[in-house]
C-alpha positions, 0 to 999 in steps of 0.5 A: 534744336538749330533753326529751320530756313526762316526761323533765322535768329533776327536782329536787334536794333542792328546788333546781333543776338543770342547767346554767341553775339553777346559772348564771342570775341572775335579774334579770340574765338575765330576758328570756331565762328570759321566751322560755324560758318561751313555749316551755312546755318541760317540761324546764325544769320543775325549772331556774327557776320563773315569778312572776305578780305580776297574779295573785300566783302562781307556776308551772312553765315547763311551766305551760298557763295562758295567758301573762302579759305580760312586765311581770308576770313575775318568775322564781325558782329555788326555792318558798321565794323565791317565797314570800318575795315573797308569792305562792301556788303554782299550782292548775294545774301545783302546782309545789310537788309537783313539787319534792317530787317527787310527781307529782300530775297523773300520777295524778290523770289515771291515777286518773281513766281507771282509774275510767273503765274500769272502770265507763264506764257511769257516765260518762256526759258529761264532767259526770261525769269532771270529778267524779270528777277532782274538776276543772272542765271547763277543767282537766280538759281541760288535764288529758287534752290534756296527759297523754291527748294528747286531750280529755276528750270524745275519752278517752271516744269511744275507750275506748267504742267499745274496750270496746264492741269487747270485748265484741261480740268476746265475743258480746255483741249490739250493744245490750248492747255499746251499754249496756255501753259506756256509750252512752245513745243506739243512733244515738250508738252506731252512728254514733261505733262505725262513724266509729272502726272503719269497720265498724257494730257489727252487721259487727264482730260478725260478724267471727267467722265471717268472714274478711274485711271491707270498710272504710269509710274517710273522704271524703277518705282518703289511701293515700300516705303508708300505702304509703309507710309501709309499703313502706320495705323494697322487698325486705321479707319482712314487707310487700307494698305495691302500687299500691293496697294491700299485704300485712302479717304480724304476730303477734297473739293468739299467732297469726302472721296476715298481712292484704291491704288492697285500696283501692277509692276509698271503701273498704279490701276486707281478706282474712285468715287465718279466725278472725283477723278481729277481731284483723286489725280492729283492726291495720287500724285503727292500719296506716290511722291511724284515730286520727288526727282529721284533720278536726279538724286542718284546721278549725284550721290549714288555714288557717295563714299559713307551713303552710296551704297545705302541709296543704291540699294534703295534706287527709286524711292520717293517721298510719299506724302500724304492728300494735302498738307493740312493732313500732315501738320495735324499728324505731325503736330500729335506725333510729337513726344509721344511714340508711334502707338500712341499718336496713330491712337490719338488720331484715330480717335481724332478722324473718328470724332470729327472726320467725315464718312464716307460710303466705303466705311473709311473717314477722312481725317477732318480738315481745319474747319472742323478741328478749329469749331471744337474744344479743348474738352472734346479733345481731352475726352480723345486722351489728348494731353492739354497742351497737345489740344492746345496745339491742334487748335492752335493750328487748326484755327490758323490754318482754316483763318488763312492766317497760314496759308498752307495750301500756298506754301510752294508760291512761297519762300520757304523762309516765309513759309517757315516763319508763318508755320513757326508762330504757330503755338507748340509748332517747333523747328522738327514739325516745320521741317516734317510738314514742309517734307511730308506735306508741300513736298519740299525737296530740301528739307532736314528735320535733324532732331528726328531720333529715326535719322540718328539711328539710321545714321549710327549704323554707318557712321558706328556711334549715335550722332546728336542733332548737330551730327545729324546735320553734317552727316546729311547737310552735303546732301542739298538741295535733296536732304528730303530725299536723304532723309527718307533713305535713312528712315527705310533703311532702319527697315520701316518708312514710320517717320514719326519717331521725333524724341 
């Protein structure tokens, strides 16, 4: 399977790695390499370099720069060969840093994010972020698109609202929360906060004493995908799904919480346990897909010649996520290589055995600490295969120990996060991308090996594509490939996307 962002092939001792690097001839195979170069696949980094004679630079295959004409491109094995031809390294993709094993852009992204989070009021806009990173606005946009799956502007809007939420939870008045989160305008704060959370700042602050709240939905909001996602197991002991809403049980802040969501024409009426409304609201935002920028996706891709009709028919679709990332990882591991029915049976047994009970009769998906304390024999008694039990325990222990900080992934480069997640035994590229999409809410994920994507695209393309064909068909929807994938899943008549073959 193609390696997801962050699992790029690494060079060894300054040399390209992998079968391609071992056998290709830069003259004989130039046309084939050019076709591969057009894919911008990070998995090809370390296998070959591209030299652009019209600009005098050489680049990694994944470089975000505009692709030059074929006649202006030459191919090289290693940086030394490119430099001997009089070329210099690209400033944007920094191939020499890559071949030295340095992850320059990852560090730059994470350091920039950390600076904004430490003092959001010091960053009134994108120019201040660009200066902190030492980049032009164009280079800053490339950096955030590649490593954060969002634009710098979207990043600022997201983190400001998250910071404002924390301040309001801690008792700040709305005007003080706005200032502390870096807003220079009260109206901008009100509009952005309401858009991203579905409630006003004052209503959010009131959740301290309320056990119910109403979330305003976008005008074109679709509930079907949400109900399908949480209704995959008709006998679930963690969710109850009806025609107009659902109830979900989960753990948050050391408590077992249940939230009931009932959809009306333009709102979601939510009821939860006393004292748990902040946690319930955070979960509802994730479960209703508030991180999905459906409007921007529509503006950019509803006129697509191949899939535009599908997108328009499903206008407003958003990506429902699990209440917190660990549940997405556990679910993905349990679903690997087996049918949906077998996966929900394993999940149900795990929740019944290890999940904490709620007064509603539902149980929460067990947290990683609870799973890490189990052993293979216990999971085997729940019908897990030996390998699947081993993989789930390895994942739980990595997350519980902090070795893989799932809840901090939005502060890391997506490439760095993917390497951490992919280091867990049994977690491959499809699982990484699925967790990024359903657990982290990254906007530009593509689980290209998913069987459901292949089936959905077959109806449009006339033939079922292989994994590379899926990637070729959906890569053009960057930086919103997550939404494009969910549109394809939804076109199958359901959103039961755990269909990895």
